[in-house]
Structure formats: C-alpha cells, structure tokens
C-alpha positions as CSV (number, residue, x, y, z in Angstrom):
1,M,15.3,-26.4,0.9
2,R,13.3,-24.7,-1.5
3,F,10.7,-22.1,-0.7
4,A,8.4,-22.9,-3.5
5,S,6.9,-25.6,-1.4
6,C,7.2,-23.4,1.9
7,T,6.8,-26.9,4.0
8,V,9.7,-25.9,6.2
9,F,9.0,-22.5,6.1
10,L,5.3,-23.0,7.0
11,L,6.7,-24.7,9.8
12,L,9.1,-22.3,11.3
13,L,6.2,-20.1,11.3
14,V,4.3,-22.6,13.8
15,V,7.1,-22.2,16.2
16,A,8.3,-18.9,15.7
17,P,6.3,-15.8,15.3
18,A,7.4,-13.2,12.4
19,L,9.0,-10.2,13.4
20,A,6.1,-7.6,14.2
21,C,7.5,-4.2,13.6
22,I,4.8,-2.3,15.3
23,W,2.6,-3.4,18.8
24,D,-1.1,-3.0,18.9
25,T,-3.8,-5.3,20.3
26,D,-4.1,-7.0,16.6
27,T,-0.3,-7.9,16.6
28,I,-0.3,-11.1,19.0
29,D,-3.8,-12.4,16.5
30,D,-1.7,-11.6,13.2
31,E,1.7,-13.4,14.3
32,L,-0.3,-16.3,15.3
33,R,-1.8,-16.5,12.0
34,G,1.6,-16.0,10.6
35,I,3.0,-14.7,7.4
36,P,1.2,-15.6,4.3
37,E,2.2,-18.4,2.1
38,A,5.4,-16.9,-0.1
39,A,3.9,-17.1,-3.3
40,I,0.8,-15.0,-1.6
41,L,3.0,-12.8,0.2
42,V,4.7,-11.7,-3.5
43,T,1.3,-11.2,-5.4
44,G,0.0,-9.0,-2.4
45,R,-3.1,-11.2,-2.1
46,W,-3.0,-10.9,1.9
47,F,-5.3,-8.7,4.2
48,R,-4.3,-5.2,5.1
49,H,-6.7,-3.4,7.2
50,G,-7.9,-0.3,5.9
51,T,-8.5,3.4,6.4
52,A,-12.0,3.1,7.7
53,Y,-10.7,0.3,10.2
54,Y,-8.3,2.5,11.8
55,Q,-10.5,5.8,11.7
56,D,-12.5,3.8,13.5
57,R,-10.4,3.6,16.2
58,V,-9.2,7.3,16.3
59,N,-13.2,7.9,16.5
60,K,-13.2,5.7,20.0
61,L,-10.2,6.4,21.6
62,G,-8.9,9.9,19.9
63,D,-10.9,12.4,22.5
64,K,-10.7,10.1,25.4
65,S,-8.5,11.7,28.5
66,E,-7.4,8.4,30.2
67,L,-6.1,5.5,28.0
68,T,-5.0,1.8,29.1
69,S,-1.4,1.2,27.8
70,D,-2.9,-1.3,25.5
71,E,-5.0,1.8,24.3
72,Y,-2.3,4.0,23.8
73,D,-0.6,1.4,21.4
74,D,-3.9,1.2,19.4
75,L,-4.5,5.0,19.1
76,A,-0.7,5.3,18.2
77,V,-0.6,2.7,15.5
78,A,-4.0,4.0,14.1
79,Y,-2.4,7.3,13.8
80,E,0.6,5.9,11.9
81,R,-1.6,3.8,9.5
82,L,-3.4,6.9,8.7
83,K,0.0,8.5,8.3
84,R,-0.4,11.2,11.1
85,R,2.5,10.6,12.7
86,D,3.1,13.5,14.8
87,E,0.1,12.6,16.3
88,A,1.1,9.3,16.7
89,L,4.4,10.1,18.5
90,A,2.5,12.7,20.9
91,V,0.2,9.7,21.7
92,L,3.1,7.5,22.7
93,E,5.2,10.5,24.6
94,R,1.5,10.2,26.6
95,K,1.8,6.7,27.1
96,R,5.5,7.6,28.4
97,A,4.3,9.7,30.9
98,Q,2.1,7.4,32.3
99,L,4.6,4.8,32.3
100,E,6.8,6.8,34.8
101,K,3.9,6.8,37.3
102,T,2.9,2.7,36.6
103,P,6.0,1.3,35.4
104,D,5.8,-1.7,33.0
105,E,8.9,-3.1,31.4
106,D,6.7,-5.0,28.8
107,H,4.9,-1.8,28.1
108,L,8.2,0.3,28.2
109,Y,9.6,-1.9,25.4
110,R,6.4,-1.6,23.2
111,Y,6.8,2.2,23.4
112,Y,10.4,2.2,22.3
113,A,9.5,-0.4,19.7
114,N,6.3,1.7,18.4
115,K,8.3,4.8,18.6
116,G,11.6,3.6,16.6
117,T,9.2,2.2,13.9
118,I,7.1,5.6,13.5
119,L,10.4,7.2,13.5
120,A,11.8,5.1,10.8
121,H,8.5,5.9,8.9
122,S,9.0,9.5,9.3
123,G,12.7,9.3,7.9
124,L,14.1,10.0,11.0
125,Y,16.8,7.2,11.0
126,D,19.3,8.2,13.7
127,E,16.1,8.8,16.1
128,A,14.6,5.7,15.4
129,V,17.9,3.7,15.9
130,T,18.2,5.1,19.3
131,A,14.6,4.2,20.0
132,L,15.0,0.8,18.6
133,E,18.2,-0.1,20.3
134,K,16.6,0.6,23.7
135,A,13.8,-1.8,22.6
136,I,16.1,-4.3,22.3
137,E,18.1,-3.3,25.4
138,I,14.9,-4.0,27.5
139,N,13.8,-7.3,25.7
140,P,16.5,-8.8,23.8
141,D,14.2,-11.8,22.9
142,A,11.4,-10.2,21.6
143,H,10.2,-12.0,18.7
144,F,13.1,-14.5,19.1
145,G,15.6,-11.9,18.6
146,R,14.8,-10.8,14.9
147,E,13.8,-7.5,15.8
148,R,17.6,-6.8,15.0
149,Y,16.8,-7.3,11.1
150,Q,14.5,-4.6,11.7
151,L,17.4,-2.4,13.0
152,D,20.1,-3.3,10.5
153,L,17.5,-2.4,7.3
154,I,17.0,1.1,9.1
155,K,20.7,1.6,9.7
156,Y,21.4,0.4,5.8
157,V,18.7,2.5,4.2
158,A,20.3,5.6,6.3
159,A,23.7,4.8,5.0
160,A,22.3,4.4,1.4
161,K,20.2,7.7,1.7
162,Q,23.8,9.2,2.2
163,N,25.7,7.3,-0.1
164,P,23.3,6.0,-2.6
165,A,25.8,3.7,-4.7
166,L,25.3,1.4,-1.6
167,W,21.9,0.7,-3.2
168,S,23.7,-1.4,-5.9
169,E,26.4,-2.8,-4.0
170,Y,24.8,-4.8,-1.0
171,N,21.0,-5.1,-0.2
172,F,20.7,-4.6,3.8
173,L,21.0,-8.1,4.5
174,A,24.6,-8.7,3.4
175,Y,25.8,-4.7,4.2
176,A,24.9,-5.9,7.8
177,G,27.5,-8.7,7.4
178,Y,24.9,-11.9,7.3
179,D,26.0,-15.0,6.0
180,S,26.8,-14.1,1.8
181,G,25.4,-17.3,0.8
182,F,22.0,-16.2,0.5
183,C,22.7,-12.3,-0.2
184,H,23.5,-13.1,-3.9
185,S,22.7,-14.5,-7.6
186,P,24.3,-17.9,-8.1
187,V,23.5,-17.3,-11.9
188,G,26.1,-14.4,-12.3
189,Q,23.9,-11.5,-12.3
190,G,23.0,-10.6,-9.0
191,S,21.0,-7.5,-7.7
192,F,24.3,-6.3,-6.4
193,K,28.0,-7.0,-6.7
194,G,29.9,-6.5,-3.4
195,Y,29.8,-8.5,-0.3
196,K,30.7,-7.7,3.2
197,E,32.8,-10.1,5.3
198,S,30.2,-12.8,6.8
199,N,30.3,-12.3,10.7
200,I,26.8,-13.5,11.7
201,N,25.6,-17.2,11.1
202,D,22.0,-17.0,10.0
203,T,20.1,-19.5,8.1
204,A,18.4,-18.6,4.6
205,A,15.2,-19.7,6.3
206,E,15.6,-17.0,9.4
207,A,16.2,-14.3,7.1
208,F,13.4,-14.7,4.9
209,Q,11.5,-15.4,7.9
210,A,12.5,-11.7,9.4
211,T,12.3,-9.9,6.2
212,A,8.8,-11.4,5.2
213,G,7.6,-10.4,8.8
214,M,8.4,-6.9,8.3
215,L,7.1,-6.7,5.0
216,R,3.9,-8.4,6.3
217,F,3.3,-6.5,9.9
218,G,5.6,-3.2,9.3
219,G,2.9,-1.5,7.7
220,L,5.2,-0.3,4.7
221,E,5.9,-2.6,1.6
222,G,9.4,-1.2,1.0
223,P,11.3,-2.1,-2.4
224,E,14.3,-3.1,-0.5
225,L,12.3,-5.9,1.3
226,Y,11.3,-7.5,-1.7
227,R,15.0,-6.9,-3.4
228,A,16.3,-8.9,-0.4
229,L,13.5,-11.5,-0.4
230,G,14.4,-12.4,-4.2
231,D,18.2,-12.4,-3.3
232,I,17.5,-15.1,-0.4
233,C,15.0,-17.2,-2.6
234,L,17.5,-16.9,-5.5
235,G,20.5,-18.2,-3.1
236,E,18.0,-21.0,-2.7
237,M,17.5,-21.7,-6.3
238,D,13.9,-20.9,-6.1
239,L,13.8,-19.0,-9.4
240,N,10.1,-18.8,-9.6
241,L,9.6,-16.9,-6.5
242,A,13.1,-14.9,-6.9
243,W,11.7,-13.9,-10.0
244,Y,8.4,-12.5,-8.8
245,F,10.1,-10.7,-5.8
246,Y,12.5,-8.8,-8.0
247,M,9.6,-7.8,-10.5
248,K,8.1,-6.4,-7.4
249,A,10.8,-4.4,-6.4
250,V,11.3,-3.2,-9.7
251,E,7.4,-2.2,-9.7
252,K,8.2,-0.4,-6.5
253,E,11.0,1.2,-8.0
254,H,13.7,0.4,-5.9
255,P,17.0,2.5,-6.3
256,A,19.0,-0.4,-7.9
257,R,16.3,-1.4,-10.1
258,D,18.7,-1.5,-13.4
259,Q,21.0,-4.5,-11.5
260,I,17.6,-6.0,-10.4
261,K,16.4,-6.4,-13.9
262,E,19.4,-7.9,-14.8
263,S,18.6,-10.5,-12.3
264,I,15.2,-11.0,-13.9
265,E,16.9,-11.3,-17.2
266,A,19.5,-13.8,-15.9
267,I,16.7,-15.9,-14.5
268,E,14.6,-16.0,-17.8
269,H,17.8,-17.0,-19.4
270,H,18.9,-19.9,-16.8
271,W,15.5,-21.4,-16.9
272,K,15.4,-21.7,-21.0
273,E,19.1,-23.1,-20.5
274,A,18.3,-25.4,-18.0
275,G,15.3,-27.0,-19.8
276,Y,12.7,-25.9,-17.3
277,G,10.2,-25.4,-19.5
278,N,8.5,-21.8,-20.1
279,P,10.0,-19.2,-17.4
280,P,7.4,-16.9,-15.5
281,H,5.5,-14.5,-17.9
282,R,5.2,-11.0,-17.1
283,V,1.6,-10.9,-18.2
284,D,1.1,-13.3,-15.2
285,F,2.8,-10.8,-12.9
286,E,0.6,-8.2,-14.1
287,L,-2.4,-10.4,-13.5
288,T,-1.6,-11.3,-10.2
289,Q,-0.5,-7.8,-9.0
290,Q,-4.0,-6.8,-10.6
291,N,-6.3,-9.4,-9.1
292,A,-4.4,-8.7,-5.6
293,E,-5.5,-5.3,-5.5
294,Q,-9.2,-6.0,-6.4
295,W,-9.1,-8.4,-3.8
296,L,-7.6,-6.0,-1.2
297,Q,-10.4,-3.3,-2.2
298,A,-13.1,-6.0,-2.0
299,F,-11.5,-7.2,1.5
300,Q,-11.4,-3.7,2.9
301,K,-14.9,-2.8,1.4
302,A,-16.4,-5.6,3.3
303,E,-14.5,-4.2,6.5
304,S,-15.7,-0.6,6.1
305,E,-19.3,-1.7,5.5
306,A,-19.2,-3.7,8.8
307,L,-18.2,-0.8,10.5
308,A,-20.7,1.5,8.7
309,R,-23.3,-1.0,10.4
310,G,-21.9,-0.6,13.6
311,E,-20.5,-4.1,13.9
312,N,-17.0,-5.2,14.8
313,P,-15.3,-6.5,11.6
314,D,-15.1,-10.5,11.2
315,L,-11.7,-11.1,9.9
316,E,-12.3,-14.4,8.3
317,K,-15.9,-13.6,7.1
318,N,-14.5,-10.4,5.3
319,I,-11.2,-13.0,3.9
320,A,-14.0,-15.3,2.5
321,Q,-16.4,-12.6,1.3
322,A,-13.6,-10.9,-0.9
323,N,-12.4,-14.6,-2.1
324,Q,-15.9,-14.9,-3.4
325,V,-15.9,-11.6,-4.8
326,V,-12.6,-11.9,-6.7
327,P,-11.6,-15.4,-7.2
328,K,-7.7,-16.2,-7.7
329,P,-6.4,-15.5,-11.4
330,R,-5.9,-18.1,-13.9
331,L,-2.3,-17.7,-15.1
332,Q,-1.2,-18.1,-18.8
333,R,1.1,-20.6,-17.5
334,P,1.4,-23.2,-14.6
335,D,3.6,-22.4,-11.8
336,W,6.9,-24.7,-12.9
337,T,8.7,-24.6,-9.8
338,P,7.4,-28.0,-7.9
339,W,8.3,-29.7,-10.7
340,V,11.7,-28.3,-12.0
341,G,13.5,-31.4,-10.6
342,V,11.1,-33.7,-12.3
343,I,11.5,-32.2,-15.6
344,G,15.0,-32.1,-15.3
345,L,15.0,-35.7,-14.7
346,V,12.6,-36.5,-17.3
347,A,14.6,-34.5,-19.6
348,L,17.6,-36.4,-18.7
349,L,16.0,-39.9,-19.1
350,V,14.9,-38.9,-22.5
351,A,18.4,-37.7,-23.7
352,L,19.6,-41.0,-22.1
353,E,16.9,-43.5,-24.4
354,K,17.8,-41.3,-27.3
355,R,21.7,-41.8,-26.7
356,R,21.2,-45.8,-26.2
357,R,18.8,-46.0,-28.9
358,R,21.5,-44.3,-31.4
359,K,23.9,-46.7,-30.3
360,A,22.4,-49.8,-30.9
C-alpha cells in the first residue's frame, strides 16, 4: 500500500469515521466529511473554524441558565477552542450535574471524552488518562475502538515529560507497543532508534487513520502527530509524504527534531540514489505552508463576515470562497511520488537497452 495515491486510505474513511477527540454538534458532520486527503492534511490547507465561530457560540449559550446536553457540549468545546479551559471544565461539571438527574449513557461518555481531552490540552495528563479510561469503559467501541490511540498518545507525552530521552527513542505508537513495522525508518536513519516489543497487531492504514484523525479533530496540531505520520509513511516507503510530515514536525519544534532532520536528509539521499528524480524541495515546503495559512485566513474571514451579517456560516460556500481567493500554489517541482515506480522501470529498461547495445 502507498499513501501517495490515498485510494485505499480514502475508501477506509468512507466506512470508518476518524477518531474525534472532542464532541460537539459539529462532530458527526465533520466525521462524515472525513479526514482531508493526506497531501492536504500535511500542508494545512483544510478548514478549521475561527475564533469568531466559537465566540458566537459563547455569546449565544454562555448566559443561558438551562442548556440541553448537546448545548453543554457546544459551549464547553467553544471555550476549549478559545483556550478558556477552566470555563470549559466548569460547563462540563454543569452537564455532569444534569446527567445525575437524567442519566444518559451516550452523553456520560461524551462528558468523559471531552473532559479527558480538555484536561490533556491543559497539561493535566494523569487526570486526563483517568477521564478517558472511563469514557472507553462506558463505550469501548466509540470511533471503532480507536480512542485508545489518543490515550496512548497522552501516556507517551506524560512519560516523555518525565524522561525527555523518550522523544528520541520512540514515537508514541512504538512506545505503546504497536507493530514496529510501520514505526521506524527503513532507510537506516529513522526519527527514533529504539522499539518496544510489539504486542498489538494493527495495520499501517488504521494507525494512519487514527493519528490523522487526532490531528484533524483534536484541536491541537502537536508535532508528535506529524512525526508519527511521517514514520508510518516512511514504513510504507511513501517518501514524499514522509518528507513533508517530518518537515512539519521540525517546523513545530518537535523535541526530537535533530533525529527527524536526519530522516529528512536520509530520504533526500535515498531519493537521489534510487534515481527517482529530484527529491521534494524545501522551497516548495515553505510555499505550501504560506499558501495554507493564507487559505485558512480567507476561510475564517468569510466565516466571520457571515456571522457579522447575522447569518449561519455556510461551510461549503466559505471553502469555495477561500479556494477562489487563494488558489493552490504552483510548485517548483512536480509531485514525483505516483511516478516513482514508472521512473524506476523506465530507468531499468534504459539501462538494459544500453547494455544490449554494448554487447551488440
């Protein structure tokens, strides 16, 4: 399997929504839309609601004395997105009090799932683990069981905070004991050097889906998620995507960025040695990041202007407007990844033909 074409990956998304790390009324719609295509996810050209969107929710719900269970989620998540986490947790406790009067198992699960995520974003990892374990106990099949990836990530980050050497020794998947076949670099200089004995049999596609889901739906774009996605792609020999994910992890100042830079250099060296053409270009990386930032600003501006007019933002319309205002960039070099096999075959045929002519 190769993530470059994303064919199998996108088929998986149709039948299995990605891990959502937080619940509000947007969650189901967002999951049905799926994770952005991998090449879009790594550049950042995908929508995230802006400050105005969540402030509008606070304005509408913040002063209400009585809220529905869904509204409690919406208000708590709005505060979370605005980084007002004490207020978010206070809203969840109001929801908890309501659930004691009118029990609802689904909303009790959502209460613990949201609380665990907000606590994790606050750096309260032990409390976050307790809440998320309770959420999984209530609904172990939530998001097709992939919520455990979030729990594994939090445990890894907490351990690495205590022992910083772990950043360079493992990614969060390897630390948790997942199949190391997609947790290391096959070109000899991975982003980490050590492995735990594998005790969970997971496919690269599932690991990619869950990790990308945390990136898309979790609300925080942590560098470890980019590093892990790079490791998965590299294990699948998708050098182009691995290179971009690693570059993103370095840009976001991953604690193991020195090792990740080694992987980037190894990919570039391997790319040239294998005769794949020019490796991904760093000018292109900067161009895609700038373009994505401008695109997101245009999307959030359209959203904010709709709210200012008293309208409910039309997501598809705002995406289309951002696409019109900020077209995709023209890169210095084409994406060689889909053609790597063809290029290698052509090079082999040319070499064989030269050899035949010399013998003749």
